[in-house]
C-alpha positions as CSV (number, residue, x, y, z in Angstrom):
1,M,21.6,54.3,18.4
2,T,20.8,50.4,18.2
3,K,18.6,50.6,15.4
4,Y,21.9,51.3,13.3
5,K,23.9,48.3,14.9
6,N,22.9,45.9,12.2
7,F,24.9,48.3,9.6
8,F,28.1,47.5,11.4
9,I,27.4,43.6,11.7
10,K,26.5,43.5,8.1
11,A,29.7,45.5,7.1
12,K,31.8,42.9,9.2
13,E,30.2,40.0,7.4
14,E,30.6,41.7,3.9
15,N,34.8,42.0,5.0
16,L,34.7,45.8,5.3
17,E,37.5,47.0,7.2
18,A,35.6,49.8,8.7
19,L,32.4,51.7,8.3
20,E,31.4,55.2,9.0
21,L,27.4,56.6,9.2
22,T,26.4,60.2,9.3
23,I,22.6,60.7,9.7
24,R,21.4,64.2,9.1
25,K,17.9,65.1,9.9
26,S,16.5,68.5,9.4
27,S,13.4,70.5,9.6
28,N,12.9,73.7,7.5
29,F,10.1,76.2,8.1
30,S,10.1,79.4,5.8
31,F,7.5,82.0,4.7
32,S,7.6,85.3,3.1
33,F,5.7,88.6,2.8
34,F,5.1,90.7,-0.3
35,N,3.5,94.3,0.9
36,N,2.4,92.7,4.0
37,E,0.5,89.9,2.3
38,I,1.9,86.2,2.9
39,D,2.8,84.8,-0.5
40,S,4.9,81.4,0.2
41,Y,4.8,79.2,3.5
42,K,6.5,75.9,3.7
43,M,7.5,73.2,6.2
44,S,9.5,70.2,5.3
45,D,11.7,67.4,6.9
46,S,14.5,65.6,5.5
47,F,16.7,62.5,6.0
48,K,19.7,61.3,5.0
49,I,22.3,58.6,6.0
50,S,25.8,59.0,4.3
51,A,28.2,56.2,4.6
52,R,31.6,55.6,4.0
53,G,33.6,52.2,4.1
54,I,37.2,50.6,3.7
55,Y,36.9,47.9,1.6
56,N,40.0,46.0,0.0
57,G,41.8,49.1,1.0
58,K,39.8,51.6,-1.0
59,M,37.1,53.9,0.3
60,G,33.7,53.4,-0.9
61,T,30.8,55.8,-0.3
62,A,26.8,55.6,-0.5
63,E,23.7,57.5,0.7
64,S,20.2,56.9,1.2
65,E,17.3,59.0,1.9
66,K,15.4,56.5,3.6
67,L,15.8,53.6,6.5
68,D,13.7,50.4,5.8
69,K,14.6,46.7,5.9
70,N,16.5,47.3,2.3
71,T,18.9,50.1,3.4
72,I,21.3,48.2,4.9
73,D,21.9,45.9,2.0
74,Y,21.9,48.7,-0.2
75,I,24.3,50.7,1.7
76,I,27.0,48.0,2.2
77,S,26.7,46.7,-1.7
78,R,27.0,50.4,-3.2
79,I,30.2,51.0,-0.9
80,K,31.8,47.9,-2.0
81,E,31.1,48.7,-5.8
82,N,32.3,52.1,-5.3
83,A,35.6,51.0,-3.9
84,M,36.2,48.4,-6.4
85,L,36.0,51.3,-9.1
86,L,38.4,53.5,-7.3
87,D,42.0,53.7,-8.9
88,G,43.3,56.4,-6.6
89,E,46.3,55.8,-4.2
90,D,45.2,58.2,-1.4
91,K,45.1,56.0,2.0
92,P,41.6,55.7,3.1
93,F,40.9,56.9,6.7
94,I,37.9,56.1,9.1
95,F,38.7,58.0,12.3
96,E,38.8,56.3,15.5
97,G,38.2,59.5,17.5
98,S,40.0,62.5,19.2
99,K,40.7,62.4,23.0
100,S,38.3,64.9,23.9
101,Y,35.5,66.9,22.1
102,K,34.3,70.6,23.2
103,K,30.5,69.8,23.0
104,K,28.1,72.7,23.4
105,N,24.5,73.2,23.8
106,V,23.8,75.6,21.0
107,F,19.9,74.5,20.4
108,N,17.8,77.5,21.3
109,K,14.5,76.0,22.8
110,K,12.7,79.5,23.0
111,L,12.8,79.5,18.8
112,A,11.7,75.9,18.7
113,I,8.8,76.6,20.8
114,T,7.7,79.7,19.5
115,T,4.5,79.1,17.3
116,A,4.5,79.5,13.7
117,Q,1.7,82.0,14.2
118,E,4.0,84.1,16.6
119,K,6.8,83.8,13.9
120,V,4.5,85.0,11.0
121,Q,3.0,88.1,13.1
122,K,6.3,89.3,14.0
123,I,7.8,89.3,10.6
124,K,4.3,90.6,9.3
125,T,5.0,93.6,11.8
126,L,8.6,93.8,10.6
127,D,7.6,94.1,7.2
128,T,5.1,97.0,8.0
129,K,7.9,98.9,9.6
130,V,10.2,98.6,6.5
131,K,7.3,99.8,4.3
132,S,6.5,102.6,6.5
133,A,10.3,103.6,7.1
134,S,10.2,106.1,3.8
135,D,7.4,107.4,1.6
136,L,9.5,106.6,-1.3
137,I,9.4,102.7,-0.8
138,L,7.0,101.1,-3.0
139,N,7.3,97.4,-2.5
140,V,8.7,95.2,0.4
141,E,9.6,91.7,0.4
142,T,10.4,90.1,3.8
143,Q,11.4,86.4,4.0
144,Y,11.8,84.2,7.3
145,H,13.7,80.8,7.1
146,E,14.1,78.7,10.0
147,E,16.4,75.4,10.1
148,M,16.7,72.8,12.7
149,Q,19.7,70.1,12.1
150,E,20.4,66.8,14.0
151,Y,23.8,65.6,13.0
152,T,25.1,62.1,14.2
153,M,28.0,60.2,13.3
154,L,28.9,56.5,14.2
155,N,31.7,54.2,13.1
156,S,33.1,50.9,13.6
157,Y,35.6,51.9,16.1
158,G,32.9,53.0,18.7
159,L,32.6,56.6,17.7
160,K,29.3,58.5,18.7
161,L,28.9,62.0,18.1
162,T,25.9,64.1,18.0
163,S,24.9,67.7,17.4
164,K,21.7,69.4,17.3
165,T,21.3,73.1,16.2
166,N,18.7,75.7,15.2
167,Y,18.6,79.2,13.9
168,A,16.8,81.5,11.5
169,L,17.4,83.8,8.9
170,V,15.2,87.2,8.3
171,Y,15.9,89.1,5.1
172,S,13.9,92.1,3.9
173,S,14.4,94.0,0.7
174,A,12.7,97.0,-0.6
175,T,12.0,98.7,-3.9
176,A,12.0,102.5,-4.1
177,N,11.4,105.3,-6.6
178,D,12.2,109.0,-6.7
179,E,10.6,112.1,-8.4
180,M,12.8,111.4,-11.4
181,G,11.5,107.9,-11.7
182,E,14.9,106.1,-10.7
183,T,14.5,102.7,-9.1
184,K,16.6,101.4,-6.4
185,V,16.6,98.1,-4.5
186,G,18.4,97.7,-0.9
187,F,18.1,95.0,1.4
188,A,19.3,93.7,5.1
189,Y,19.5,90.7,7.1
190,R,20.2,89.0,10.4
191,F,21.0,85.7,12.0
192,I,18.8,85.0,15.0
193,T,18.1,82.4,17.6
194,D,15.6,84.5,19.2
195,L,13.0,86.6,17.2
196,D,12.8,88.8,20.6
197,N,16.4,89.9,20.1
198,L,15.5,91.4,16.7
199,N,15.4,95.4,17.0
200,Q,12.7,95.6,14.1
201,E,13.1,99.8,14.0
202,E,16.7,99.6,13.7
203,F,16.1,97.0,11.1
204,A,13.9,99.0,9.0
205,K,15.8,101.8,9.0
206,E,18.6,100.1,7.6
207,V,16.8,98.7,4.7
208,A,15.2,102.0,4.0
209,E,18.7,103.7,4.2
210,K,20.5,101.2,2.0
211,T,17.8,101.7,-0.5
212,I,17.0,105.7,-0.7
213,S,21.0,106.4,-0.6
214,Q,21.6,104.9,-3.8
215,F,19.5,107.5,-5.7
216,G,21.4,109.6,-8.1
217,S,24.4,107.1,-8.3
218,A,26.5,107.1,-11.1
219,P,30.2,106.1,-12.1
220,C,33.0,107.8,-10.8
221,A,36.2,109.0,-12.6
222,S,38.6,106.0,-13.2
223,G,41.8,106.0,-10.9
224,K,43.3,104.9,-7.8
225,Y,41.3,105.8,-4.5
226,K,41.9,105.2,-0.9
227,C,39.4,102.7,0.0
228,V,37.0,101.6,2.9
229,F,35.7,98.6,2.3
230,S,32.0,97.2,3.8
231,P,32.1,94.0,6.0
232,S,30.5,92.4,3.4
233,A,33.1,93.3,0.6
234,T,35.7,92.4,3.2
235,S,34.4,89.1,3.9
236,S,34.3,88.3,0.0
237,L,37.8,89.3,-0.6
238,L,38.8,87.7,2.6
239,E,37.4,84.2,1.5
240,A,39.3,84.2,-1.6
241,L,42.7,85.0,0.2
242,L,42.0,82.3,2.8
243,S,41.1,79.6,0.1
244,N,45.0,79.6,0.0
245,V,45.6,78.1,3.4
246,S,44.0,74.9,2.4
247,A,46.6,72.0,2.6
248,E,45.1,70.3,0.0
249,Q,45.8,73.3,-2.5
250,V,49.4,73.7,-1.0
251,Q,50.3,70.1,-1.8
252,K,49.1,70.5,-5.2
253,K,51.1,73.5,-5.9
254,S,48.0,75.9,-6.6
255,S,48.1,77.7,-3.2
256,L,50.2,81.2,-3.4
257,L,50.9,80.6,0.2
258,A,52.9,77.3,-0.2
259,D,56.2,77.6,2.0
260,K,55.0,80.7,3.5
261,L,54.5,79.3,7.2
262,E,55.6,82.2,9.7
263,Q,56.4,84.4,7.1
264,K,54.4,87.9,6.8
265,I,51.9,87.4,4.1
266,C,49.7,90.7,5.3
267,S,49.7,93.9,6.9
268,S,50.5,93.8,10.8
269,K,46.9,95.1,11.4
270,V,45.3,91.8,10.0
271,T,45.0,88.8,12.6
272,I,42.4,86.1,11.4
273,T,40.8,83.4,13.4
274,E,39.0,80.5,12.9
275,S,36.4,79.5,15.7
276,P,34.0,76.6,14.8
277,L,33.3,76.2,18.7
278,K,31.9,79.9,18.9
279,K,28.3,79.5,19.4
280,N,26.3,80.9,16.6
281,P,24.5,79.2,13.5
282,F,27.8,78.0,12.1
283,F,29.1,76.0,15.3
284,R,30.9,72.7,14.7
285,Y,32.8,71.0,17.5
286,F,33.4,67.9,15.1
287,D,34.0,68.0,11.6
288,D,32.7,65.7,8.8
289,E,35.3,63.1,9.6
290,G,34.8,63.1,13.2
291,V,37.9,64.9,14.4
292,A,37.4,67.3,17.1
293,T,37.8,70.8,16.1
294,Y,39.2,73.8,18.0
295,D,39.7,77.7,17.8
296,K,43.0,78.3,16.4
297,T,44.9,81.4,14.9
298,L,45.3,81.4,10.9
299,I,47.1,84.8,10.5
300,K,48.5,86.6,13.7
301,N,49.4,90.4,12.9
302,G,50.2,89.5,9.1
303,V,51.9,86.3,9.9
304,L,50.7,83.0,8.5
305,K,50.5,80.5,11.3
306,T,48.9,77.3,10.0
307,Y,47.5,75.7,7.0
308,A,44.1,73.7,7.2
309,Y,44.3,70.0,7.2
310,N,41.8,67.1,6.8
311,L,42.8,63.7,7.5
312,Q,44.4,63.0,4.1
313,T,46.5,65.8,4.0
314,A,47.5,65.6,7.4
315,Y,49.0,61.9,6.7
316,K,50.8,63.3,3.5
317,D,52.7,66.1,5.9
318,Q,52.8,63.9,8.8
319,V,51.0,66.4,11.1
320,Q,47.7,66.1,13.0
321,S,44.5,67.2,11.1
322,T,43.4,70.5,12.2
323,G,39.8,69.7,12.0
324,N,38.9,71.1,8.9
325,G,37.5,68.2,6.9
326,Y,34.1,68.5,5.5
327,K,32.4,67.0,2.3
328,S,31.6,69.2,-0.5
329,R,30.0,67.8,-3.7
330,G,30.4,64.4,-2.6
331,K,34.4,64.6,-2.0
332,M,36.1,65.1,1.4
333,G,37.5,68.4,1.2
334,I,38.9,71.3,3.3
335,E,36.8,74.2,4.6
336,L,37.0,77.0,7.4
337,V,34.3,77.6,9.6
338,N,33.3,80.7,11.7
339,V,36.2,82.4,10.4
340,A,36.9,86.1,11.9
341,M,38.8,89.1,11.7
342,K,40.3,90.8,14.8
343,P,38.4,94.2,15.0
344,G,40.2,97.7,15.3
345,R,39.1,100.5,17.5
346,L,37.5,102.7,15.0
347,N,33.9,102.7,13.8
348,K,32.8,102.9,10.2
349,E,32.5,106.8,10.5
350,Q,35.9,107.1,11.9
351,L,37.5,104.9,9.1
352,I,35.9,107.1,6.4
353,E,37.0,110.1,8.3
354,K,40.5,108.6,8.4
355,A,40.4,108.3,4.5
356,D,39.5,111.6,4.0
357,K,39.1,111.5,0.3
358,G,38.6,108.2,-1.6
359,I,35.7,105.3,-2.2
360,Y,33.4,103.4,0.2
361,I,32.7,99.9,-1.6
362,D,29.8,99.0,-0.1
363,D,29.2,95.8,-2.4
364,I,31.3,93.8,-4.6
365,S,29.9,90.9,-7.0
366,G,31.1,88.5,-9.4
367,V,34.0,87.0,-7.1
368,H,33.5,83.4,-8.5
369,S,34.1,84.7,-12.4
370,G,36.0,88.0,-11.8
371,L,38.6,86.8,-9.4
372,H,41.6,84.1,-10.5
373,P,42.2,81.8,-7.7
374,E,45.8,81.0,-8.3
375,S,47.2,84.3,-8.8
376,G,44.6,86.3,-6.5
377,N,44.3,89.0,-9.4
378,F,40.2,90.4,-9.5
379,S,38.1,92.8,-11.1
380,L,35.0,92.9,-10.0
381,I,31.5,95.1,-10.4
382,A,31.1,97.1,-7.4
383,S,29.1,99.8,-5.8
384,G,29.4,102.6,-2.9
385,F,29.7,106.1,-2.2
386,M,32.6,108.6,-2.6
387,I,34.5,109.9,0.3
388,E,34.8,113.6,0.6
389,D,36.3,115.5,3.5
390,G,36.0,112.4,5.7
391,K,32.2,112.0,4.8
392,K,30.3,109.7,2.7
393,A,29.5,111.8,-0.3
394,K,27.7,111.2,-3.8
395,P,26.7,107.2,-4.5
396,V,28.8,105.3,-7.3
397,S,27.7,102.5,-9.2
398,L,28.4,100.7,-12.5
399,I,32.1,100.6,-11.6
400,T,34.8,97.8,-11.2
401,V,37.5,97.6,-8.9
402,A,40.6,95.7,-9.6
403,G,43.8,94.4,-7.9
404,N,45.4,91.4,-6.0
405,V,43.6,89.9,-2.9
406,F,47.4,89.8,-1.3
407,D,48.0,93.6,-2.1
408,V,44.7,94.3,-0.7
409,F,45.4,92.7,2.7
410,N,49.0,94.1,2.8
411,D,47.6,97.7,2.3
412,V,45.3,97.7,5.5
413,I,45.9,101.0,7.1
414,A,43.1,100.2,9.8
415,I,40.2,97.9,10.4
416,G,37.0,98.9,12.2
417,N,35.0,97.7,14.9
418,D,31.7,97.2,13.3
419,L,32.0,93.1,13.3
420,D,29.2,91.6,10.9
421,L,28.2,87.9,10.6
422,Q,27.9,87.2,6.6
423,F,26.3,84.6,4.7
424,N,29.5,82.7,4.3
425,G,30.2,82.4,7.9
426,Y,32.8,85.1,8.2
427,E,32.5,87.7,11.0
428,V,34.3,90.9,9.9
429,P,34.6,94.4,10.1
430,S,34.9,97.4,7.5
431,M,38.8,98.1,6.6
432,L,40.7,101.0,5.2
433,I,43.3,100.3,2.6
434,K,45.9,102.6,0.8
435,Q,44.4,102.1,-2.5
436,I,42.3,100.4,-5.1
437,A,42.0,100.9,-8.7
438,V,38.8,101.9,-10.0
439,S,37.2,102.1,-13.6
440,G,34.3,104.2,-14.0
441,K,34.0,106.9,-16.6
């Protein structure tokens, strides 16, 4: 890291109280097939230096996507300019470092050394299997996206942290027509670090079933139904609920969980953990402020156990940061990493059998516009299946489900064992709740 030493020498000469550098290097490889013909192929590398510095008691920031003879002067001058423009009263923090860090090797060498030709051939084979999974499937698009990230943090106090990760996302969607001329689209995806671990037959079958099962769907009768939420639907609602554990929102009095520590906020069936040290694509052993992360229980048997803190909010409450300081839109905020819901004992089919009569919600959309963050109330577009005699029955679509996220998680009757890692980094199962209001026909 000697090539970055001059940043800190210059910072001292320019009277910065402290400087922090974050260097991100990434490589991306992606391609896609449409009806077994390759229609996109991209490789790219990126480099970015993000800097934060304290000048005259204020925090200034700067970024650069190149490293040359002018970068040091540019970074330091921008930090000073930004710091002088700030009027906020928040105390600036450059973290000296945690006592210990639980670094793990999560970089998969096998994925890195597998040739591009091998990857293309495996995905081409998968695309073929999806297309042949049903005679009703007309078109198939299969995508592969691989990312490698190197993340380095250095500061004036001698802190040096490095992390290197890689993973791939495989996504396939199918378009099918039935004899009535109805068209449906279904998809599936997997996060992987080894292509040999992808069961292509199982994956292709899942895509086909998700597509074909939608034929004949229509709105159901409006009413209140006992409901099983799929892992995808569960994760969307859980993310909305957990936005309230942010200490920043609590301190702003905009969290519905303010003053709720050690109080019951969900069904006793619900236990939620944050496990940033879990070895998967979302692994982080330090946050964007250099604080060591650790695995923690957010909600235990329905009881709220902790808020999530970064350095600024921890200082205000006179507690320790929980290692949840992450930068978003140019501002240091609070995020959760590798959230998981403790699974139950029943599989999805057993949850549906337990529901006996009701509705299975497979997909919900419009969370960002249809869910009010300060009240928890929502009205969301949904699709799924009716449940009759303990089994999935006719498909339903063009419906909305409405309620309150706190009511949903208080109404949990049972939780499934079908843990599934979602796009938002939440690993959650299906869950059965007492009732949900549905608007249909």
